[in-house]
C-alpha positions, 0 to 999 in steps of 0.5 A, a space after each residue: 500500500 504504497 503511493 498514497 498521494 498517487 492514488 489520491 490524485 487519480 481519485 481526485 481526477 476521476 471525481 468519483 463519488 464512491 471509492 472501495 479500498 480493498 486488499 489483495 486476498 490470498 485465495 484462488 488464482 491469486 495464490 499463484 501470483 502473490 504470497 500470503 504475506 502480501 495480503 494486508 490486514 483489515 486494520 492496514 486497509 482501514 488506516 490506508 482508507 482513512 488517509 486516502 479519505 483525508 486527501 480526497 475529501 471522502 469519508 469512510 461510510 462502511 466497511 467489511 472486516 471479513 472482506 478486507 474492504 472499506 467504502 469511501 464516499 463524498 456522500 454521508 451515507 450510501 444510496 440504494 437503488 431498486 429493491 436491493 
């Protein structure tokens, strides 16, 4: 999880409402490309996401520890469409 400023610049340029920061998972085919030591913990993903939010004007609005993912948004909460 290097180059925080580079990721922030891409997000700012793309003007995204939602950003999903997700870790590499050591499952399936990825096991042939990366070792288990390459999979960051959820705490590391959360910290990276908080720093990214501070640089981009987003806020952390949700997260899933078991999926190693954090949702950032420019909105205060996520919007749902349809019945889901």
